[in-house]
C-alpha positions in Angstrom: 0.0 0.0 0.0 1.1 3.6 -0.5 0.7 6.4 2.0 1.6 10.1 1.7 4.3 11.1 4.2 5.0 14.8 4.9 8.2 15.6 6.8 8.3 19.0 8.5 11.0 20.2 8.7 12.5 18.0 6.1 12.0 17.0 2.5 8.3 17.7 2.4 5.8 15.3 0.8 6.6 11.9 -0.7 4.9 8.6 -1.2 5.9 5.7 1.0 5.2 2.0 0.3 4.3 -0.2 3.2 3.1 -3.8 3.5 -0.7 -4.2 3.9 -1.6 -4.1 7.6 1.3 -1.9 8.6 1.0 0.2 11.7 2.3 3.6 12.6 5.1 1.8 14.6 6.2 0.1 11.3 6.2 3.4 9.5 8.2 5.2 12.3 10.8 2.4 12.2 11.0 2.1 8.4 11.4 5.9 7.9 13.4 6.7 11.1 10.8 9.1 12.4 11.6 8.6 16.1 11.2 11.8 18.1 8.7 13.4 15.8 5.0 14.1 16.5 2.9 12.0 14.1 -0.3 13.4 12.6 -2.6 11.0 10.8 -5.2 12.6 8.5 -5.1 15.8 10.5 -5.3 14.2 14.0 -2.3 14.0 16.4 -1.6 10.4 17.4 0.1 9.7 20.8 3.2 7.5 20.7 1.4 5.0 22.9 -1.1 4.3 20.1 1.5 3.8 17.3 1.4 0.0 17.6 -2.4 -0.2 17.5 -3.0 2.3 14.7 -3.2 0.4 11.4 -2.6 2.4 8.2 -4.6 2.2 5.0 -3.6 3.0 1.4 -4.1 6.7 0.6 -3.8 8.0 4.1 -1.8 11.1 4.9 0.8 11.0 7.7 2.6 14.1 8.9 5.9 13.8 10.9 6.6 17.0 12.6 9.8 17.7 14.5 11.1 20.7 16.4 13.9 22.7 14.8 16.2 24.9 16.7 16.6 28.4 15.2 19.9 30.2 14.9 
């Protein structure tokens, strides 16, 4: 399945391929998103729910991280 991943700050939007039945935990591990706030279809998801949140093709996932200004 393909989901849309948006990295902020970062590379912006790109499509990511995951196996059917993948969870947010799988995505975080595959794409090295540790330490970022995850937003699924506009709703913030707590890290404690990553393993139980199954993704579906076509969903949008935002991975937001803090950036330190100069």
